[in-house]
TORFIGU-698605 format. One record per atom (N, C-alpha, C, O, CB): x, y, z; residue in three letters. Coordinates in steps of 0.001 Angstrom, whole numbers, plus 500000, padded with zeros to 6 digits. Glycine has a CB too. Layout:
// residues N
XYZala/...
// end
This chain:
// residues 133
536235514218527473met/535523515491527366met/534067515367527646met/533485514415527126met/535705516074526022met/533425516158528363ser/532154516260528697ser/531234516739527608ser/531603517657526875ser/532087517045529776ser/530052516170527458pro/529259516682526345pro/528752518242526754pro/528747518633527922pro/527950515612526060pro/528398518931525802thr/528115520257525826thr/526591520338526213thr/525868519361526017thr/528481520926524466thr/526141521409526719arg/524659521471526973arg/523951521320525661arg/522892520695525625arg/524224522825527671arg/524489521875524534arg/523760521784523379arg/523774520381522851arg/522811519985522194arg/524255522725522412arg/524856519557523105asp/524635517964522681asp/523700517301523668asp/522981516381523277asp/526096517059522689asp/523667517704524900val/522689516895525759val/521320517198525275val/520508516286525115val/522797517233527326val/521028518441525034leu/519562518809524509leu/519277518185523164leu/518162517740522892leu/519363520417524344leu/520250518157522363lys/520130517620520865lys/519810516190521158lys/518753515757520699lys/521575517789519856lys/520550515423521833asn/520348513991522114asn/519129513739522804asn/518558512676522560asn/521425513433522888asn/518616514560523651ala/517344514398524467ala/516263514488523499ala/515305513715523520ala/517157515488525622ala/516409515437522640gly/515328515570521453gly/515180514464520549gly/514091514007520202gly/515629516709520560gly/516433513997520136leu/516293512763519240leu/515606511540519898leu/514861510769519294leu/517695512311518768leu/515948511453521222ala/515334510384521861ala/513965510433522128ala/513274509416522179ala/515910510165522949ala/513505511648522315ala/512110512079522666ala/511335511747521130ala/510278511122521053ala/512054513910523232ala/511927512181520196gly/511286511919518837gly/511260510615518411gly/510273510219517791gly/511903512613517814gly/512349509750518682ala/512259508280518486ala/511261507557519178ala/510682506592518679ala/513423507686518817ala/511011508059520480ala/510150507442521445ala/508597507731520892ala/507694506900520981ala/510464508086522994ala/508472508903520376ala/507225509292519799ala/506855508508518682ala/505752507976518560ala/507234510624519421ala/507873508432517790gly/507694507623516468gly/507311506146516806gly/506398505584516200gly/509098507632515562gly/508013505550517760val/507660504145518279val/506207503974518730val/505610502930518470val/508562503785519483val/505619504985519407gly/504444504952520068gly/503422505009518780gly/502471504240518643gly/504327506178521199gly/503769506014517893ala/502875506166516614ala/502736504893515916ala/501646504567515448ala/503452507201515588ala/503861504085515806leu/503839503077514930leu/503114501861515699leu/502465500989515121leu/505292502781514427leu/503311501931517016ala/502595500810517847ala/501031500852517708ala/500331499868517945ala/502964500965519434ala/500624501856517375gly/499130502148517181gly/498771501394515813gly/497628500966515649gly/498794503872517093gly/499530501273515061cys/499237500706513641cys/499146499123513692cys/499807498460514491cys/500448501154512567cys/498412498667512922ser/498358497201512761ser/499580496733512113ser/500140497442511277ser/497157496756511962ser/500040495558512451ser/501266495107511921ser/501133494563510486ser/500155493883510177ser/501826494079512818ser/502101494855509615pro/501946494531508161pro/501437493004507969pro/502006492060508516pro/503391494758507398pro/500457492882507246glu/500069491391507074glu/501071490611506336glu/501672491100505379glu/498743491234506330glu/501269489415506749gln/502344488524505995gln/501585488007504675gln/500535487374504783gln/502907487137506999gln/502138488291503465val/501387487775502471val/502476487260501314val/503669487561501329val/500323488897501980val/501917486538500444gln/502824486006499424gln/503452486983498622gln/502678487675497960gln/502171485125498567gln/504706487224498510ala/505238488263497698ala/505437488064496219ala/505579488979495408ala/506422488597498218ala/505433486637495921gly/505727486326494563gly/504622486454493540gly/503539486948493855gly/506206485029494524gly/504908485962492172pro/503696486206491323pro/502347485396491805pro/502379484399492526pro/504069485776489817pro/501354485903491364thr/500144485318491604thr/499234485503490505thr/499660486021489473thr/499600485787492775thr/497893485102490611glu/496992485370489417glu/495483485524490094glu/495222485261491268glu/497084484033488217glu/494651485954489204ile/493330486054489486ile/492284486052488122ile/492589486655487094ile/493225487333490322ile/491257485433488242lys/490410485410487111lys/490087486792486702lys/489860487636487570lys/489186484638487377lys/490051487086485454ala/489702488450485017ala/488394488767485232ala/488126489951485435ala/489959488676483677ala/487512487942485229ala/485925488216485655ala/485847488638487000ala/484847489295487291ala/484955486919485547ala/486787488380488005glu/486727488788489349glu/487023490317489448glu/486668490957490438glu/487706487957490183glu/487648490858488454val/488080492316488629val/486965493128487889val/486726492934486697val/489641492633487977val/486248494108488701pro/485216494798488213pro/485756495925487228pro/486814496487487509pro/484412495328489363pro/485129496228486209val/485357497292485391val/485228498691486126val/484131498991486598val/484434497176484264val/486194499472486231gly/486104500768486953gly/486375500716488349gly/486130501673489083gly/484829501345486811gly/486933499508488807ser/487250499207490255ser/488377498463490335ser/489162498491489387ser/486206498502490974ser/488632497727491401ala/489786496863491730ala/489398495807492512ala/488286495776493039ala/490842497543492399ala/490302494845492649lys/490120493497493593lys/491541493278494136lys/492562493228493451lys/489555492011492696lys/491448493152495513ile/492574492670496333ile/492703491288496261ile/491756490575496592ile/492462493034497709ile/493881490761495823ile/494057489389495689ile/494522488840497000ile/495682489010497376ile/494996489078494589ile/493685488219497664glu/493766487774499054glu/495087486923499237glu/495439486293498240glu/492457486919499442glu/495788486829500259asp/496987486243500499asp/498072486365499413asp/498798485426499085asp/496729484932500766asp/498125487719498831ser/499135488124497948ser/499457489513498167ser/498679490176498854ser/498767487898496586ser/500584490099497640asn/500935491326497875asn/500582492315496725asn/501258493304496443asn/502282491302498176asn/499422491919496087phe/498802492614495058phe/497389492977494973phe/496538492229495454phe/499031491995494077phe/497066494124494368val/495710494495494037val/495830494717492504val/496801495228491945val/495162495821494880val/494664494243491889val/494392494466490426val/493253495334490058val/492193495240490677val/494161493211489785val/493419496234489017ser/492268497002488754ser/491928496866487214ser/492707496375486397ser/492508498492489196ser/490687497356486922gln/490389497211485420gln/489791498549485096gln/488572498676484978gln/489344495938485025gln/490710499649484936pro/490093500961484684pro/489091501063483546pro/488113501802483653pro/491139501914484427pro/489297500393482544thr/488381500293481333thr/488257498848481044thr/489081498065481516thr/488930501083480036thr/487278498442480297ala/486937497007480024ala/488291496586479227ala/488734497219478269ala/485411496794479084ala/488905495354479806gly/489907494741478952gly/491182495350479559gly/492174494668479301gly/489700495053477327gly/491400496327480214glu/492563497065480565glu/492887496634482083glu/492137497002482987glu/492307498680480377glu/493962495887482326tyr/494176495581483688tyr/495580496232484249tyr/496570496293483520tyr/494156494009483826tyr/495584496642485403lys/496782497198485950lys/496846496712487399lys/495822496569488067lys/496804498769485838lys/498128496450487890ala/498389496049489127ala/499193496997490089ala/499855497912489597ala/499012494875488977ala/499157496823491301phe/499780497476492185phe/500175496689493534phe/499587495666493882phe/499001498557492395phe/501213497261494243thr/501509496372495432thr/500536496838496475thr/500120497996496433thr/503066496468495967thr/500124495947497470arg/499089496370498591arg/499823497381499570arg/499054498074500236arg/498523494994499490arg/500964497550499736met/501690498168500892met/501294499736500824met/501554500398499819met/503396497909500779met/500763500191501757cys/500624501579501730cys/501914502439502046cys/502516502194503091cys/499579501898502657cys/502366503425501205pro/503503504160501493pro/503592504894502869pro/504659505311503320pro/503635505077500466pro/502459505012503464his/502439505732504729his/503045505124505863his/504007505691506382his/501177506009505082his/502608504027506330ala/503001503225507455ala/503281501743507232ala/503462501023508214ala/501996503336508423ala/503327501244505988gly/503468499870505742gly/502341498882505825gly/502529497695505562gly/504366499469506542gly/501117499376506204cys/500012498545506295cys/499596498100504797cys/500056498683503815cys/498862499301507071cys/498829497189504713asn/498383496676503479asn/496957497283503169asn/496063497245504013asn/498371495112503530asn/496790497832501945val/495389498136501718val/494405496976501733val/494637495891501199val/495276498794500461val/493223497306502422thr/492384496151502628thr/490914496340502238thr/489989495626502625thr/492463495758504037thr/490824497388501427lys/489372497675501100lys/489364498534499721lys/490146499409499352lys/488619498538502385lys/488252498008499102val/488057498827497642val/486606499373497714val/485697498642498108val/488231497753496143val/486424500437497400glu/484996501141497296glu/485021501734495828glu/485830502620495551glu/484738502444498534glu/484225501294494985lys/483977501842493583lys/485526501950492926lys/486260501011492619lys/483119503457493652lys/485759503230492822ala/487267503407491999ala/488194503887493077ala/489043504705492723ala/487282504640490623ala/488172503511494349glu/489168503716495292glu/489679502431495970glu/488918501518496291glu/488670504639496267glu/490918502412496156ile/491605501427496839ile/491921502061498287ile/492481503157498287ile/492908500979496010ile/491629501504499431ile/491826502124500631ile/492672501457501707ile/492524500245501867ile/490626502370501113ile/493462502060502392cys/494257501579503440cys/493524501996504660cys/493439503198504913cys/495700502094503387cys/492941501032505507thr/491925501370506573thr/492833501511507852thr/492242501751508905thr/490692500163506751thr/494235501387507880cys/495050501983509019cys/494826503432509221cys/494462503837510325cys/496525501784508790cys/495005504177508302his/494852505643508493his/494070506348507381his/494224507555507197his/496215506281508597his/493252505630506652asn/492208506146505558asn/493019506738504475asn/492545507756503971asn/491124507296506126asn/494146506308504014ser/494720506794502767ser/493899506158501648ser/493466505007501694ser/496269506444502644ser/493729506996500657arg/492812506543499420arg/493684506601498251arg/494523507493498129arg/491470507508499151arg/493504505633497343phe/494418505449496150phe/493302505343494926phe/492184504882495157phe/495484503975496310phe/493686505797493624ser/492904505635492530ser/493205504300492007ser/494364503915491858ser/493101506695491554ser/492126503551491713ala/492081502164490981ala/492504502370489796ala/492985501378489248ala/490780501476490870ala/492487503494489106ala/492880503677487615ala/494424503710487555ala/494958503093486633ala/492246505091486957ala/495156504339488405asp/496538504313488272asp/497308504159489582asp/498538504164489524asp/496939505496487600asp/496720504029490708gly/497378503809491916gly/497833505118492700gly/498418505082493783gly/498527502956491618gly/497502506242492037ser/497976507562492676ser/497229507785493951ser/496151507252494217ser/497752508822491713ser/497871508595494700lys/497210508837495957lys/496050509886495696lys/496233510827494924lys/498267509358497053lys/494957509711496303leu/493906510565496368leu/493687511356497525leu/493335512521497339leu/492882509922496155leu/493835510923498735ser/493762511625499968ser/494364510762501211ser/494620509564501084ser/492266512005500205ser/494550511423502330gly/495101510713503397gly/496661511132503697gly/497273512035503127gly/494954509210503062gly/497111510346504627pro/498464510663504933pro/499752509827504226pro/500907509897504646pro/498518510508506388pro/499361509103503183ala/500274508276502421ala/501156509554501745ala/500692510628501361ala/499422507148501249ala/502377509174501719thr/503343510141500920thr/503333510003499447thr/504003510790498779thr/504792509932501334thr/502608509040498860gly/502671508869497340gly/501672507779497100gly/500974507297497992gly/504188508469496746gly/501641507381495713gly/500743506425495268gly/501219504978495629gly/502237504873496312gly/500553506599493798gly/500631503984495265leu/500868502462495383leu/501826502110494413leu/501802502524493254leu/499601501588495174leu/502752501272494930gly/503791500992493912gly/503231499910492679gly/502328499088492831gly/505124500340494746gly/503883500105491646gln/503448499574490422gln/503957497975490386gln/504993497530490881gln/504056500509489183gln/502981497289489697ala/503274495973489646ala/502815495517488138ala/502106496276487479ala/502545495202490862ala/503210494346487653val/502966494091486284val/501669493132486249val/501614492167487011val/504288493435485580val/500686493408485395ala/499491492623485202ala/499436492282483747ala/499562493111482845ala/498214493368485667ala/499243491022483587thr/499319490367482068thr/498104489590481867thr/497804488715482680thr/500631489332481811thr/497394489832480870leu/496134488990480671leu/496646487658479698leu/497146487752478577leu/494818490006479855leu/496408486572480355glu/496621485306479478glu/495343484502479582glu/494986483847480561glu/497921484380479966glu/494709484645478439gly/493301483796478314gly/492218484553479318gly/491965485740479112gly/493529482003478857gly/491648483909480298asp/490712484468481187asp/491448484826482540asp/490759485057483534asp/489528483474481395asp/492610484871482598thr/493366484951483834thr/494390486198483783thr/495091486417482794thr/494144483562484063thr/494405486951484889val/495393487982484959val/496391487586485815val/496100487315486980val/494883489234485364val/497659487501485374lys/498792487133486067lys/499522488395486594lys/499705489362485855lys/499662486295485186lys/499905488373487781val/500616489561488462val/501888489135489098val/502024488132489798val/499722490226489563val/502892490078488753ser/504165490058489526ser/504632491385489802ser/504000492389489470ser/505238489323488825ser/505776491404490430gly/506464492728490659gly/507208493167489437gly/507307492380488495gly/507454492654491848gly/507707494286489381gln/508392494676488189gln/509901494017488244gln/510693494210487321gln/508409496325488088gln/
// end
C-alpha cells in the first residue's frame, strides 16, 4: 500500500523538526564529563548568600544563610550543559544564560524548563559532603 499524501507530509515535517533539533543542539557545548559520585568541599569555601561550583564534580553547593548548606546537580534542565558560573546569589548556565537561585536551585530566568536537581549536603566538621539523593 502506498503512503497517503498526509503520511508523506507528516513524515517530512517530523524529519525537518528532527534536523532542526540536531542543529540547535550542535550549537551547544557538549556536557562536561565530571565525577558523578559523592564529593566534598571545605565549608569555608562556600560564601554565605551565594554558591560554589565543585570543580570536577556534578554538584554546586550554596550557603543561603550562615551554617545552612544546600546542594544541587550542575546539569541545566534546558540542554544538558553544566552550570559554570556563580554571580552573587545566582547560579548560571552560560550555554543559554539560564539563571538559578543559589538559595533553593529554582529557575530565575532563561530557557531552562525548571530548577536545578536537588542533591544532599551534609556538614561534617568543617567539610560539606555532597551526594545525589
